[in-house]
C-alpha positions as CSV (number, residue, x, y, z in Angstrom):
1,M,-20.0,0.3,0.3
2,S,-17.7,-1.3,2.7
3,L,-14.8,0.5,4.4
4,H,-12.6,-2.7,3.2
5,D,-14.0,-2.2,-0.7
6,D,-13.3,1.2,-0.5
7,A,-9.7,0.6,0.7
8,V,-9.0,-1.4,-2.2
9,L,-10.2,1.4,-4.4
10,V,-8.2,3.6,-3.1
11,L,-5.1,1.6,-3.1
12,K,-5.4,0.7,-6.3
13,D,-5.5,4.1,-7.3
14,Y,-2.5,4.8,-5.5
15,E,0.1,4.9,-8.0
16,S,3.5,5.1,-5.4
17,Q,5.2,2.4,-3.4
18,E,4.3,-0.3,-6.3
19,E,5.4,-3.9,-4.4
20,L,4.1,-2.2,-0.7
21,R,0.6,-1.3,-2.2
22,Q,0.5,-5.1,-3.4
23,T,1.5,-6.4,0.0
24,Y,-1.5,-3.9,1.4
25,L,-3.7,-5.6,-1.5
26,D,-2.9,-9.2,-0.8
27,H,-3.2,-8.3,2.9
28,L,-7.0,-7.0,2.3
29,A,-7.8,-10.2,0.0
30,A,-6.6,-12.7,2.4
31,H,-8.1,-10.6,5.5
32,P,-11.5,-9.9,5.6
33,D,-11.3,-8.4,8.4
34,G,-8.0,-6.9,7.5
35,M,-9.5,-3.4,8.1
36,W,-9.9,-4.0,11.9
37,K,-8.0,-3.7,15.3
38,A,-8.9,-7.6,15.9
39,C,-7.4,-8.7,12.4
40,E,-4.2,-10.3,14.3
41,A,-2.4,-11.1,11.2
42,G,-2.1,-7.0,11.3
43,H,-4.3,-4.6,9.9
44,L,-4.7,-0.6,8.0
45,T,-4.8,2.4,9.5
46,A,-5.1,5.8,8.4
47,S,-3.5,8.5,9.3
48,A,-2.6,12.7,8.6
49,L,0.0,14.8,8.2
50,V,-1.6,18.3,9.8
51,I,0.9,20.8,8.1
52,D,0.7,24.8,7.8
53,P,2.1,25.5,4.6
54,E,1.7,29.5,5.1
55,Q,4.0,29.2,7.7
56,G,6.1,26.4,6.9
57,R,5.4,24.2,10.3
58,V,3.6,20.4,11.3
59,L,1.8,19.6,13.5
60,L,3.1,16.0,15.7
61,T,1.5,14.2,18.9
62,L,4.0,13.1,21.5
63,H,2.0,9.6,21.3
64,R,1.1,8.3,25.1
65,K,2.3,4.7,24.4
66,L,5.1,4.9,22.0
67,R,6.7,8.0,23.7
68,M,7.3,9.2,19.5
69,W,6.7,12.2,17.5
70,L,4.4,11.2,15.2
71,Q,1.6,12.4,12.8
72,M,-2.0,12.0,13.6
73,G,-3.7,8.5,13.1
74,G,-5.1,5.2,14.0
75,H,-7.7,2.5,13.7
76,C,-10.6,2.8,11.2
77,E,-13.7,2.6,13.5
78,P,-16.7,0.8,12.2
79,E,-18.8,4.5,11.3
80,D,-15.9,5.5,9.0
81,V,-17.2,5.2,5.5
82,S,-13.9,5.4,3.9
83,L,-10.1,5.5,4.2
84,T,-10.4,9.0,3.7
85,A,-13.0,10.0,6.1
86,A,-11.2,7.9,9.0
87,A,-8.0,9.9,8.2
88,L,-9.7,12.7,8.7
89,R,-11.8,12.1,11.6
90,E,-8.4,10.8,13.3
91,A,-6.5,14.3,12.4
92,T,-9.4,16.2,14.0
93,E,-9.7,14.0,17.1
94,E,-5.8,13.8,17.8
95,S,-5.3,17.2,16.9
96,G,-8.2,19.2,18.5
97,V,-8.2,21.3,14.9
98,P,-11.3,22.3,13.4
99,G,-11.9,22.7,9.7
100,L,-8.8,20.4,8.8
101,T,-9.3,19.6,5.0
102,L,-7.2,16.9,3.5
103,L,-4.5,17.5,-0.1
104,P,-6.7,16.0,-3.0
105,G,-5.1,13.7,-4.7
106,G,-5.7,10.6,-1.7
107,P,-2.9,9.0,0.1
108,V,0.8,10.4,0.4
109,R,2.4,7.4,1.3
110,L,2.2,3.9,2.8
111,D,4.0,3.2,5.8
112,R,4.2,-0.4,7.0
113,H,5.6,-1.4,10.8
114,P,5.2,-3.8,13.3
115,I,3.6,-3.5,16.7
116,P,3.3,-5.4,19.5
117,A,1.4,-8.9,20.0
118,P,-1.9,-9.8,19.6
119,C,-1.5,-8.2,16.1
120,H,1.7,-7.9,14.5
121,W,1.4,-5.1,11.8
122,H,-0.1,-1.4,11.4
123,L,-0.3,-0.8,7.3
124,D,-0.9,2.7,7.5
125,V,-2.3,4.5,4.8
126,Q,-0.7,8.6,4.7
127,Y,-2.8,11.3,4.0
128,A,-1.7,15.2,4.7
129,A,-4.4,17.6,6.2
130,V,-3.6,21.3,6.2
131,A,-5.1,23.5,9.1
132,P,-7.4,26.7,8.6
133,P,-5.2,29.6,9.5
134,G,-4.4,30.8,12.7
135,S,-5.8,27.4,14.1
136,T,-5.2,26.5,17.7
137,Q,-4.8,23.0,18.7
138,T,-5.9,20.9,21.6
139,I,-4.5,17.8,23.1
140,S,-6.3,14.7,23.2
141,E,-6.0,11.6,26.0
142,E,-4.1,9.8,23.5
143,S,-1.0,12.7,23.3
144,L,1.4,13.6,26.3
145,D,2.1,16.9,23.8
146,L,0.8,18.2,20.7
147,R,3.3,20.8,19.4
148,W,3.8,22.6,15.8
149,F,7.4,22.3,14.8
150,P,9.3,23.9,11.4
151,Y,9.7,21.7,8.6
152,D,13.0,22.2,9.1
153,A,12.9,20.7,12.7
154,V,11.1,17.1,12.0
155,A,14.0,15.4,11.4
156,E,15.6,16.3,14.2
157,V,12.4,14.8,16.5
158,A,10.9,12.6,15.0
159,D,11.8,8.9,13.1
160,E,12.3,8.6,8.9
161,S,8.8,7.4,8.0
162,V,7.3,11.1,9.4
163,V,10.6,12.6,7.6
164,R,9.5,10.6,4.6
165,L,6.0,11.8,4.8
166,L,6.5,15.4,5.2
167,E,9.2,14.8,2.3
168,A,6.5,13.5,0.6
169,T,4.0,15.9,1.5
170,R,5.8,19.2,0.5
171,A,5.8,17.3,-2.4
172,R,2.6,17.4,-3.4
173,L,1.5,20.8,-2.0
């Protein structure tokens, strides 16, 4: 199965955010290359909010280019066999935390946001990843900083999309 086909199945199974979900499905139907960065009309991305439920905290990255505290995530790669695999790969690469596990039940949220040209949109499929107890993080080349924040401090440092992702993740827990 192609990554494109997997994304369509994941989105068809996703039962929230109906209008946005349909926007993603319409995008994929219109753009066979809609999984890839080269698609100038926009492309799907995969991300994961890394959480430590035992200590009530979340790991955020200070994104090098955007200079914002965000969840781990990014572009799908040709070796990704699924959106789930892409989200887990991105979370592991950007956090340096081995042994992450995604929360069951598929994506936690969808978030569509504009990006600079030549591409115009990221259609992010957002998951949540649980860090093993005692995890330590390692800053990647894509980060200026990487830091654990208590759940109640996230709204002070991150934008509304991250706050909504954390709220949806906590509801799923």
